[in-house]
N, C-alpha and C positions, 0 to 999 in steps of 0.2 A: 148470733150466728148468721152467716151469709146464706142466702138461698141457693138452690142448685143452679138456677139460671145465671146468677152472678158469677158463680164459681166456673161455669162453662165459659163465660166471656173472658174471665181472667186467664184460663188455660189456653184459649184460642189466641189471645194476645201474646202470651208467653211463647207459644210455639211459632207464631208468626214472626216474632222478633228473633227467635233462634234460627229460623230459616233464612231470614235476611242476613243475620250475622254469618251463617255458613256460606251464603252466596258471596258476601263481601270478602271472606277469608279466601275462598277459591279464586275469585277474581284478583285479589292482591297477590296471591302466590303465582298465578299465571303471568300477571304483569311484571312481577319482580324477576321471574325466570327469563322471560323474553327480553326484558330490559338489559339484564346482565349479558345474555348471549349476543344480543345485537350490538351493544356498546363494545364488548371485548372482541367479538368476532368480526365486526365491521371494519376494524382497523387493519386486519390482515387479509380481508376478502379482496380478491382480484380475479380478473378473467383467467390469469395464469393458474390460479388455485383449482379451477374446475375444468381446465382443458389440457393440463399437462400432468405427466406422471413425475414422481420424484427424480430429481437429478442427483449427481454426486454431491455429497455434503448437505443434502436436504434437511436431515435431522440435526444438523449443526448450524442451521440458518441459511443454507445454500438455496439455489434456485429450484423450481419445480412446483408441482401441485399434488393434488390428491385424487386425480382422475381414476387411478387404479382402485382406490377404496370406494369411490362412487359406483363404478362399474361392477366391482366385486360384490358390493351390497345388493345391487339390483339383480345380479345373477343369482345370488344365494336366496334372496327373498322370493324372487319370481319362481325359481326352480322348486323351492320348498312349498310354496302355495300350490303349484300344479300337482306335486306329489301328494300333498295333504288333501286336495280335492278328490284325487283318485281313490284315496282311502276313506275319507269321511262321507262323501256324497252317497255312494252305494250303501254304506252302513246305515245312515240316517233314513234314507228312503226305504230300506228294508225294515227298519223299526216301525215305520208308519204304514207300510203296505203289506209286507209279507209276514211279519211277526206280531201283528196287532193282537192276536188272541193269546200269545205267550207273554203275559204281563210280567212274569218273573224275569224272563230274559231281557225285556226292554228296560225294566227297572234296574237290573244289574248293569246293563250297558251304560245307562245314564250315570249310575254311581261310579262306574269305572272311568268315564269321561270326566266327571267332576273331580275325581281323585287325580287323574293325569293333569288336569288344568292347574291344580294346586301345587304340583311338584315344582320346586325351584328350578330355574333354567340351568343352574350349575350342575344339577344332577343329570339333566339331559346331556350336558357337555361331557360329563364323566362317562355316561353310557355310550355316547358317540365315540369317545376315545377307546372304550372297551371293544366296540365293534371294529374300529380301525385295527386294533391289536389282533383280534380274532381273524379278520379277513386279510390281514397283512397289508392294509392300505397305509399310505402316508397321508399327512395332512393335506387336504385337497378340497376343491370346490364340491366334489361329489360327497365327501364325508360331511361337509358343512350343510349341504342341502338335505341329506337324510336326517341329520340331527335336528335341524330347525324344523323340518317337516313334522317330526314326531312332537316337537314342542307346540306347534300350532294346530295339529289335528283336533284336539279338544275344542279349540276356539271356533273353528269352522263347523264342527259337528254339533256342538251344543247350540250355537247360534242358529243353525238351520233347524235343529230339533225344536227349539222354542217357537220358531215361525210356523213349522208344520203342525204343531199342537193347536194352533189357532184355525187350521183348516177345518171346515164343518165335516162331521162324520158322515153326513148324508152324501157328500161328494164321492166318497169311496164306494158306498152302496150303489149310487147311481151309475158309476163307472162299471161296476161289476154287472149291473143289470143290462147295460148296453153291450156286454160281451167283450169288454176290453181286457187284455192280458195284464198281468201284474207289472210287466215292464212298461207297457203303455201307460198304465195308471201312474206309475212312479215318475216317469220322465215327461209325459205329455200333460198330465193333470196336476199332480202334486208339486212337481218341480216348477212348473209355470206359475202356480199360485204363490210359491215361496221365493220366486226369483228376486224381488227387491230385498228381502231379508238375507238371501244367500249372497248377493253382491255386497251388502253391508258387512256380513261376517267375513267374506274373503278379503275385503279391503282393510278391515280391522286386523285380521291375521297378518296381512302383508305389512302393516305398520308395526306390529309386534316383531315380525321376523327381521325387518330391516334395522330395527333399533336394539336388538338383543345382543349382548356381549358375551355372556357366560357360555352360551351354547356353541359359539364359534371359537372360543378362546383356545381349545385344545384340538379343534377339528379342521379349521380353515387354513391354518398356517398364516403366513404373511409374506408378501412379495411386493416389490416396487413395480412389477410388470403387470400387464393386463392378462387375465386368464384366457387361454385359447382352447383348453380342453378340460374335461371333468377331472382329469388326474392332476391338473395344475393347482398349486396353492393359490389362494385368493385373499387379497386384503379387503377389509370391510371398514366402514366409517366408524363404528364403535371402537374397533381395535386401533384405528388410526388416531382417534381422539385419546385413547388410553396411553399409547406409546408417546405421543407428542406432549401430552400434559405431564408425563413423568420426566420430561427433559428439564434440566436446570436452566436452559437457555430461554430468555424471555420471548424472543421472536418466534421460537418454535412453539411455546405455550400459546401465543396469540394465534398461531395457525390451528392449534387444537380447538380454540373457540370458533374459528372460522369454519372448521369441519363440523362443529356442533351446530352452528347456524345453518349449514347446508342440510344436515340431518333433520333439524327441527323444521326447516322449510319443507322438506319432503313429507314429513309426517302431517304437517298442517295441510299440505296439498292433498294428501290422501284423505284426510278428514273432510275437506270440502267436496272432493269427488264423491265420497260416500254419501253425503247429504244430498247432493244434486242428483246423482244417479238413482238413489232410492226413491226420491220424490217423483222423478219423471217415470220410473218404471211402475210405481203404484198408480199414477194417473193413466198410463197406457193400459194396464191390466184391468183397472176398474172401469 
């Protein structure tokens, strides 16, 4: 029989090789996805694609671009993030400053946020459509913003919550001892400590918002024009990809991959900004 020390060494080697295999699989998938997107999307990519709206016959291979979808996606994601911050930030700060003694309420709120996070985005889309029917809205930028905001509220809230759980408890007691109000403690003490994690959560939520399809499928509508008001319908990159990839025309399908390349580039850019901003904010705070 092998001794316990030899058995531990074998287990360590097995888990080490499993981790290496997992890393290789992840890298292979990322490289494969990026290769397909770049090779297929690069052929249709042009300056016209990102600077012009669709012209007549665009979906039959005519001239034009997807500027309407790029701007629409930025409007929807940006508006949804702002609305989600207005909902999530006071909620989480209240959990860590005002309701610290009510552990049942805090536990219930965390359970509720986790549940909302796990709900498929198509359910949010259906809920958004129900709201549109109730308030007699038409498919519009406003309906899409509200629906996507509900989708990303759990992401921002739970991300900030996890950061604030790492703040020392003595900080709250010290702030109370100095006579600070709960509002001052929340926004001047706790929020400042959690700022790097908050920025990370916001940018991750923005990436989720700009790339989601199901939540805007029934709510945003689609148009070849740029939205100029909240009541206007708005095109988005995921929907542009869906509609163009459904076309039987090869040139239109290539444009779908070009739109995919643009969307992937935006998400990669958001990821890089997340890393850089979080690192710099941590250095400044510490």
